[in-house]
C-alpha positions as CSV (number, residue, x, y, z in Angstrom):
1,M,4.4,-17.1,4.2
2,N,5.3,-14.0,6.1
3,A,6.5,-10.5,5.2
4,H,10.2,-11.5,5.6
5,V,10.1,-14.2,2.8
6,W,11.2,-12.5,-0.4
7,L,12.2,-15.5,-2.6
8,S,9.9,-18.2,-3.8
9,L,11.0,-21.9,-3.7
10,W,11.9,-21.9,-7.4
11,E,13.9,-18.7,-7.0
12,V,15.8,-20.2,-4.1
13,L,16.6,-23.3,-6.2
14,L,17.8,-21.0,-9.1
15,V,20.1,-19.0,-6.8
16,L,21.4,-22.2,-5.1
17,G,22.1,-23.9,-8.4
18,A,23.9,-20.8,-9.8
19,V,26.1,-20.5,-6.7
20,V,27.1,-24.1,-6.7
21,L,27.7,-24.0,-10.5
22,V,30.2,-21.1,-10.0
23,L,31.9,-22.8,-7.0
24,A,32.0,-26.3,-8.3
25,R,35.3,-25.6,-10.2
26,W,37.2,-25.7,-6.9
27,L,35.8,-29.0,-5.7
28,P,38.0,-32.1,-5.5
29,P,37.9,-34.2,-8.8
30,R,35.7,-37.0,-7.5
31,P,32.6,-35.0,-6.4
32,R,33.2,-32.3,-9.0
33,R,31.3,-34.0,-11.9
34,P,28.1,-35.0,-10.1
35,V,27.9,-31.7,-8.2
36,T,28.4,-29.6,-11.4
37,L,25.8,-31.6,-13.4
38,T,23.3,-31.5,-10.6
39,A,23.8,-27.7,-10.1
40,A,23.4,-27.1,-13.9
41,A,20.2,-29.2,-14.0
42,M,18.9,-27.3,-11.0
43,A,19.6,-23.9,-12.5
44,L,18.2,-24.8,-15.9
45,S,15.0,-26.4,-14.6
46,S,14.2,-23.7,-12.1
47,G,14.9,-21.0,-14.6
48,A,12.6,-22.7,-17.1
49,V,9.8,-23.0,-14.5
50,L,10.2,-19.4,-13.6
51,G,10.0,-18.4,-17.2
52,V,6.6,-20.1,-17.4
53,L,5.3,-18.8,-14.0
54,G,6.6,-15.3,-14.6
55,L,10.2,-14.3,-14.2
56,R,10.9,-11.3,-11.9
57,W,13.5,-8.8,-13.0
58,Q,15.5,-9.6,-9.8
59,M,16.3,-13.0,-11.2
60,A,17.8,-11.7,-14.4
61,P,21.3,-11.2,-13.0
62,V,21.1,-14.7,-11.4
63,L,20.4,-16.2,-14.8
64,A,23.2,-14.1,-16.3
65,G,25.7,-15.3,-13.7
66,A,24.6,-18.9,-14.2
67,A,24.8,-18.6,-18.0
68,L,28.3,-17.2,-17.8
69,A,29.5,-19.9,-15.5
70,L,27.8,-22.8,-17.2
71,P,30.1,-23.4,-20.2
72,F,33.3,-23.1,-18.1
73,A,31.9,-25.5,-15.5
74,V,30.4,-28.1,-17.8
75,S,32.6,-28.2,-20.9
76,P,35.7,-29.8,-19.2
77,L,33.4,-32.6,-17.9
78,L,32.0,-33.3,-21.4
79,R,35.2,-33.3,-23.4
80,R,37.7,-36.0,-22.5
81,G,41.1,-34.5,-21.9
82,A,39.8,-30.9,-21.7
83,R,41.8,-28.7,-19.4
84,R,40.4,-26.2,-17.0
85,A,41.5,-22.6,-17.0
86,P,44.2,-21.8,-14.4
87,W,42.8,-20.6,-11.0
88,W,44.3,-17.1,-11.4
89,L,42.2,-16.7,-14.6
90,A,39.1,-18.4,-13.2
91,L,39.0,-16.4,-10.0
92,P,38.0,-13.0,-11.5
93,G,35.3,-14.6,-13.6
94,A,33.9,-16.5,-10.6
95,A,33.8,-13.3,-8.6
96,V,31.9,-11.5,-11.4
97,C,29.4,-14.5,-11.6
98,L,28.9,-14.5,-7.8
99,A,28.3,-10.8,-7.8
100,L,25.6,-11.2,-10.4
101,V,24.0,-14.1,-8.5
102,A,24.1,-12.1,-5.2
103,A,22.4,-9.1,-6.9
104,G,19.3,-11.3,-7.3
105,P,18.4,-12.0,-3.7
106,A,19.7,-8.6,-2.6
107,T,17.3,-6.7,-5.0
108,A,14.5,-9.1,-4.2
109,W,15.0,-8.3,-0.5
110,A,15.1,-4.5,-1.2
111,L,12.0,-4.6,-3.5
112,P,10.0,-7.7,-2.6
113,V,6.6,-8.9,-3.5
114,P,4.6,-7.5,-0.5
115,V,3.2,-10.0,1.9
116,F,0.3,-8.6,3.9
117,P,0.1,-9.2,7.6
118,E,-2.6,-11.6,8.8
119,P,-5.4,-9.4,10.2
120,S,-5.7,-9.8,14.0
121,G,-9.5,-9.3,14.4
122,R,-12.2,-11.9,14.8
123,F,-13.6,-11.4,11.3
124,A,-12.4,-12.5,7.9
125,V,-12.1,-9.7,5.3
126,G,-14.1,-9.4,2.1
127,T,-13.6,-6.8,-0.6
128,G,-15.4,-5.4,-3.6
129,V,-15.1,-2.5,-6.0
130,L,-17.9,-0.2,-7.2
131,E,-18.0,2.9,-9.4
132,L,-20.1,6.0,-8.4
133,T,-21.0,9.0,-10.5
134,D,-22.2,12.3,-9.0
135,R,-24.8,13.5,-11.6
136,E,-24.9,16.9,-9.9
137,R,-21.3,17.7,-10.1
138,P,-19.3,18.4,-13.3
139,E,-15.9,17.0,-13.8
140,T,-13.7,20.1,-13.6
141,A,-10.6,18.3,-14.9
142,T,-12.0,18.0,-18.4
143,A,-13.5,20.4,-20.9
144,A,-16.5,18.3,-21.8
145,P,-19.6,19.9,-20.3
146,E,-21.4,16.5,-20.1
147,D,-18.7,14.9,-17.9
148,R,-19.7,14.2,-14.4
149,R,-17.5,13.4,-11.4
150,T,-16.9,9.7,-11.1
151,V,-15.0,7.9,-8.3
152,V,-14.0,4.3,-7.9
153,V,-14.4,2.9,-4.4
154,Q,-13.0,-0.3,-2.9
155,L,-14.7,-1.7,0.1
156,W,-13.1,-3.9,2.8
157,Y,-15.6,-5.3,5.1
158,P,-16.1,-7.9,7.9
159,A,-16.8,-11.3,6.3
160,R,-17.6,-14.8,7.4
161,K,-14.6,-16.8,8.7
162,S,-15.7,-19.8,6.7
163,S,-16.2,-18.0,3.4
164,A,-15.7,-20.4,0.5
165,G,-15.4,-19.6,-3.2
166,G,-13.9,-16.2,-2.8
167,R,-10.7,-15.5,-4.6
168,P,-7.8,-13.6,-2.9
169,A,-7.8,-10.1,-4.1
170,P,-4.8,-8.9,-6.1
171,Y,-3.1,-5.8,-4.8
172,L,-3.9,-2.5,-6.5
173,G,-6.6,-3.8,-8.8
174,R,-9.5,-6.1,-9.5
175,T,-7.2,-8.2,-11.7
176,E,-3.5,-8.6,-11.9
177,H,-3.6,-6.7,-15.2
178,E,-5.2,-3.7,-13.5
179,G,-2.7,-3.9,-10.7
180,R,0.1,-3.8,-13.2
181,V,-1.4,-0.7,-14.9
182,V,-1.7,1.0,-11.5
183,S,1.8,0.0,-10.3
184,D,3.4,1.2,-13.5
185,A,1.6,4.5,-13.1
186,L,2.8,4.8,-9.5
187,A,6.3,4.2,-10.6
188,A,6.1,6.8,-13.4
189,Y,4.5,9.3,-11.0
190,S,7.5,8.8,-8.7
191,G,10.0,9.0,-11.6
192,L,11.0,5.3,-11.4
193,P,11.1,2.7,-14.2
194,G,8.0,0.5,-14.0
195,F,9.9,-2.8,-13.5
196,L,11.1,-1.7,-10.1
197,L,7.5,-2.1,-8.7
198,D,6.6,-5.2,-10.7
199,G,6.2,-7.1,-7.5
200,L,3.1,-5.2,-6.6
201,P,0.6,-6.7,-9.1
202,R,2.0,-10.2,-8.2
203,A,0.9,-9.8,-4.6
204,R,-2.2,-11.2,-3.1
205,T,-3.9,-9.5,-0.2
206,R,-5.7,-11.1,2.8
207,A,-9.2,-10.1,1.5
208,L,-11.5,-12.2,-0.6
209,Y,-13.5,-10.8,-3.5
210,D,-17.3,-10.7,-3.2
211,V,-17.8,-13.0,-0.2
212,P,-20.8,-12.7,2.2
213,A,-20.6,-10.2,5.0
214,A,-20.1,-11.6,8.5
215,D,-23.0,-13.4,10.1
216,G,-25.4,-11.6,12.4
217,G,-27.3,-8.4,12.1
218,D,-24.5,-6.0,13.2
219,R,-24.3,-2.7,11.4
220,F,-20.7,-1.7,10.8
221,P,-19.3,1.8,11.2
222,V,-17.6,3.1,8.0
223,V,-14.2,4.7,7.4
224,L,-13.8,6.6,4.1
225,F,-10.2,6.9,3.0
226,S,-8.6,9.3,0.6
227,P,-5.0,8.5,-0.5
228,G,-2.0,10.8,-0.8
229,L,-1.4,13.0,-3.8
230,G,-1.1,10.8,-6.8
231,G,-1.9,7.8,-4.5
232,V,-4.5,5.1,-5.2
233,R,-7.4,3.5,-3.3
234,G,-5.4,0.4,-2.3
235,Q,-2.3,2.2,-1.0
236,N,-3.3,1.4,2.7
237,T,-4.6,-2.1,2.2
238,A,-2.9,-3.6,5.3
239,W,-4.5,-0.8,7.4
240,A,-7.9,-1.4,5.8
241,E,-7.8,-5.1,6.2
242,E,-6.9,-4.8,9.9
243,L,-9.7,-2.4,10.6
244,A,-12.2,-4.6,8.7
245,S,-11.2,-7.6,10.7
246,H,-12.2,-5.6,13.8
247,G,-15.7,-4.8,12.6
248,Y,-15.3,-1.7,10.4
249,V,-16.1,-1.2,6.8
250,V,-13.3,0.8,5.0
251,A,-14.0,2.5,1.7
252,G,-10.9,3.6,-0.2
253,L,-11.4,6.2,-3.0
254,D,-9.6,6.6,-6.3
255,H,-9.8,10.3,-7.3
256,P,-9.7,10.4,-11.1
257,Y,-7.2,12.9,-12.6
258,D,-5.4,13.0,-9.2
259,S,-4.7,9.3,-8.4
260,A,-1.8,8.0,-10.5
261,A,-4.1,5.8,-12.5
262,V,-7.8,4.9,-12.2
263,V,-9.1,2.0,-14.3
264,L,-12.9,2.5,-14.9
265,A,-15.5,-0.2,-15.4
266,D,-15.6,0.5,-19.2
267,G,-11.8,-0.3,-19.4
268,R,-10.6,3.3,-19.8
269,T,-7.6,4.3,-17.7
270,V,-7.6,7.9,-16.3
271,R,-4.1,9.2,-15.7
272,T,-3.2,11.8,-13.2
273,K,-3.1,15.5,-14.1
274,V,-1.6,16.8,-10.9
275,S,1.8,18.5,-11.1
276,A,3.9,20.9,-9.2
277,T,5.3,24.2,-10.6
278,G,8.1,24.9,-8.2
279,D,6.4,28.2,-7.2
280,D,5.3,27.8,-3.5
281,A,2.3,30.1,-3.8
282,E,1.0,28.5,-7.0
283,D,1.6,25.0,-5.6
284,E,-0.3,25.8,-2.5
285,R,-3.2,27.2,-4.6
286,R,-3.3,24.0,-6.6
287,A,-3.1,21.8,-3.4
288,A,-6.0,23.7,-2.0
289,G,-8.0,23.0,-5.2
290,W,-7.2,19.3,-5.2
291,T,-8.0,19.1,-1.5
292,A,-11.4,20.7,-2.1
293,V,-12.3,18.2,-4.9
294,R,-11.3,15.3,-2.6
295,A,-13.4,16.7,0.3
296,A,-16.4,16.8,-2.1
297,D,-15.6,13.2,-3.2
298,L,-15.6,12.1,0.4
299,S,-19.0,13.8,1.2
300,F,-20.5,12.4,-2.0
301,V,-19.5,8.8,-1.1
302,R,-20.7,9.3,2.4
303,A,-24.1,10.3,1.0
304,Q,-24.1,7.2,-1.3
305,L,-23.7,4.8,1.7
306,G,-27.4,4.9,2.3
307,R,-28.0,3.4,-1.2
308,I,-25.5,0.6,-0.4
309,H,-27.2,0.0,2.9
310,S,-30.7,0.0,1.4
311,G,-29.7,-2.4,-1.5
312,A,-30.2,0.3,-4.2
313,I,-26.6,-0.5,-5.0
314,A,-26.5,-4.3,-4.8
315,G,-23.8,-6.0,-2.8
316,P,-23.0,-8.0,0.3
317,L,-23.4,-5.0,2.6
318,T,-27.1,-4.5,2.2
319,G,-28.6,-3.7,5.6
320,R,-25.1,-3.8,7.2
321,L,-23.8,-0.2,7.2
322,D,-24.1,2.1,10.2
323,T,-24.5,5.3,8.2
324,A,-24.7,7.4,11.4
325,R,-21.1,6.5,12.2
326,V,-19.0,7.5,9.2
327,V,-15.4,8.6,9.5
328,A,-13.4,10.7,7.1
329,A,-9.8,9.6,6.8
330,G,-6.8,10.1,4.6
331,H,-3.1,10.1,4.1
332,S,-1.0,13.2,3.2
333,L,-3.2,15.3,0.9
334,G,-6.0,12.9,1.6
335,G,-5.7,13.6,5.4
336,G,-6.0,17.3,4.7
337,A,-9.1,16.5,2.6
338,A,-10.6,14.5,5.4
339,L,-10.2,17.5,7.8
340,Q,-11.9,19.8,5.2
341,A,-14.7,17.3,4.5
342,A,-15.5,17.1,8.2
343,R,-15.5,20.8,8.5
344,Q,-17.9,21.1,5.6
345,D,-20.0,18.1,6.3
346,P,-21.2,17.7,10.0
347,E,-22.6,14.2,9.1
348,F,-19.0,12.8,9.5
349,A,-18.6,11.4,13.0
350,A,-14.7,11.6,13.3
351,V,-11.5,12.2,11.4
352,I,-8.2,10.3,11.0
353,D,-5.4,12.3,9.4
354,L,-2.4,10.2,8.5
355,D,0.4,12.8,8.3
356,G,-1.6,15.2,6.2
357,F,-1.1,19.0,5.9
358,P,-4.3,21.0,6.2
359,H,-4.7,22.9,2.9
360,D,-8.2,24.3,3.8
361,P,-7.9,28.1,2.9
362,A,-10.7,29.0,5.3
363,P,-10.6,26.6,8.4
364,Q,-13.6,26.9,10.6
365,P,-14.7,25.3,13.9
366,Y,-15.9,21.7,13.5
367,R,-17.4,19.3,16.0
368,Q,-15.7,16.0,15.2
369,P,-12.9,14.4,17.3
370,V,-9.7,14.0,15.3
371,L,-6.7,11.6,15.4
372,A,-3.7,13.1,13.6
373,L,-0.7,10.7,13.2
374,T,2.5,12.5,12.2
375,Q,6.0,11.4,11.2
376,A,9.0,12.1,13.4
377,I,9.7,15.8,13.1
378,G,13.2,16.6,11.8
379,P,15.1,19.3,10.0
380,D,13.6,18.3,6.6
381,T,10.0,18.6,7.8
382,D,8.0,21.5,6.5
383,P,8.3,24.1,9.4
384,D,4.7,25.2,8.7
385,Y,3.3,21.7,9.1
386,L,2.9,21.3,12.8
387,P,1.9,24.9,13.5
388,Q,-0.8,24.8,10.9
389,L,-2.1,21.3,12.0
390,T,-2.1,22.6,15.6
391,R,-4.2,25.6,14.7
392,V,-6.7,23.5,12.9
393,L,-7.0,21.0,15.7
394,A,-7.5,23.9,18.2
395,L,-10.7,24.8,16.3
396,G,-12.5,21.6,17.2
397,S,-15.3,21.4,19.7
398,A,-14.4,17.8,20.6
399,T,-11.2,16.3,22.0
400,S,-8.5,15.6,19.4
401,Y,-5.2,13.8,19.5
402,R,-1.9,14.4,17.7
403,L,0.4,11.4,17.9
404,T,4.0,11.7,16.7
405,V,5.4,8.2,16.0
406,P,9.2,7.9,16.7
407,G,11.0,6.5,13.7
408,A,8.1,7.1,11.3
409,G,8.5,8.7,7.9
410,H,5.8,10.0,5.7
411,L,5.3,6.7,4.0
412,T,5.3,4.7,7.2
413,F,1.5,5.2,7.4
414,T,1.0,3.4,4.1
415,D,1.8,-0.1,2.7
416,A,5.1,1.2,1.3
417,P,7.3,-0.4,4.1
418,L,6.1,-3.8,2.9
419,Y,7.6,-3.4,-0.6
420,L,10.1,-0.5,-0.7
421,P,13.8,-0.7,0.6
422,P,13.8,-0.3,4.4
423,L,15.7,3.0,4.3
424,P,14.8,5.5,7.1
425,S,14.8,8.4,4.7
426,L,12.2,6.6,2.5
427,V,9.9,4.7,4.8
428,G,11.1,5.5,8.3
429,S,13.0,3.1,10.6
430,L,10.2,0.9,12.0
431,G,10.9,-2.0,9.7
432,R,8.7,-3.8,7.2
433,T,5.6,-4.4,9.3
434,E,5.8,-2.2,12.4
435,G,4.7,1.0,10.7
436,P,1.5,-0.5,9.3
437,R,0.8,-2.3,12.6
438,V,1.2,0.9,14.7
439,T,-0.9,2.9,12.2
440,A,-3.8,0.4,12.4
441,A,-3.5,-0.1,16.2
442,A,-3.6,3.6,16.9
443,S,-6.5,4.1,14.5
444,L,-8.5,1.3,16.2
445,A,-7.9,2.7,19.6
446,F,-9.2,6.1,18.4
447,L,-12.2,4.6,16.4
448,D,-13.4,2.5,19.3
449,S,-13.3,5.5,21.6
450,A,-15.0,7.8,19.1
451,L,-17.7,5.4,17.8
452,R,-18.3,2.7,20.3
453,P,-20.2,3.8,23.5
454,G,-18.3,3.1,26.7
455,A,-14.9,2.5,25.1
456,G,-13.3,5.3,27.2
457,D,-10.5,7.8,26.6
458,P,-7.9,6.4,24.1
459,A,-5.1,8.7,25.4
460,A,-3.3,6.0,27.4
461,A,-3.4,3.5,24.4
462,L,-2.3,6.2,22.0
463,A,0.6,7.4,24.2
464,S,2.1,3.9,24.1
465,Y,2.9,4.4,20.4
466,G,4.7,7.8,20.5
467,S,4.5,11.4,21.7
468,L,0.9,12.4,22.3
469,A,-0.6,15.9,22.4
470,V,-4.2,16.1,23.5
471,H,-6.3,19.1,22.2
472,R,-9.3,19.5,24.5
473,P,-12.0,22.2,23.7
474,G,-11.1,25.5,25.3
475,S,-7.6,24.4,26.4
């Protein structure tokens, strides 16, 4: 199955049966009866199966069209001497039924169940989730003095190609139920009804839960990822799986009270508390505060990697993490947090900023190389974005790269093109899979150069994906 298949077999049969049921009225008398009865049986049986498996909302108008057409198509065949309605009365009804039926595949195409690209690296991909609590840091989002900052982390890691027994990981959660809680929260955060994103918890990713790490004694570099404002740890799953298949461990963070919804191990769901006021100065002050909390979360998780590597936190990655090669990465607000985390924590080896505005109120020189991927700059882009990003990149003592990807929008650098309508204003104009592919390919070119000795300058590879500006120290 690939990313361009948006109807299951039973959904195809339902649509086909409904269309034939509507059109059978215009067939010649001899084939009309068997064709009508076959179409009715097809529509009824596939509808019943989908009702058991889980009916997507996109199929509701198809069922409605079939239900409207069914009595008018079948009743003349069952009653001897019954007369059909004249064509000039039947035609408007048929048009309405066909419009309802067509709405099904059209909306399923616009809002499909995402199908994740097959990772191209030599490793299979494993995944697991853990919860980490910083006993030294109070939770500032609550009034309870005993609350301590807790983050939920999902790891994607290189796994054995022949891993058996692992179950494909649902998207956005450890279970489909958790994925549904998170997808409903994402929809609510965006001001959308939850049913529009009900395809997300139905999706299965390419990673397998709790399978052994890849054979051998290799120690894998680690990429810590902070999502966008209100975003969640799994919002860049396609990117994470591609990096993991090439020998990196990716750790995606949920930031409680910021991420749309975070389901904790004890079953509690923590909803977002972030909100905008409409006042630019106040909103920037809030964004700077959220960025600072996220930067601290990234540094905390980086410090915990040693416990995962030593086995103090049990899991498949004991002895397999290269804790000297850890990258801070993020999308949008998370990208700004990655830049700030690197400035504050010199233990980070590099930074990947996926279209993130730097909200650091006191930017200082830092030593790490940076890759900043930006959307295509247009009249609606914040005019302060590129100047501020350029000023921050100029502070680095290592070579940094700013790559503007033609046709990219802000959500191009996430999984959103896989499941949202392919509207340029929404997800850019690169199509369903090209945005995630370019994001991962550019990230890999930079990571290999920054973390793997002898990989060379990534400028030529990066320039093949868009307009590249190279910021060298002192230039």
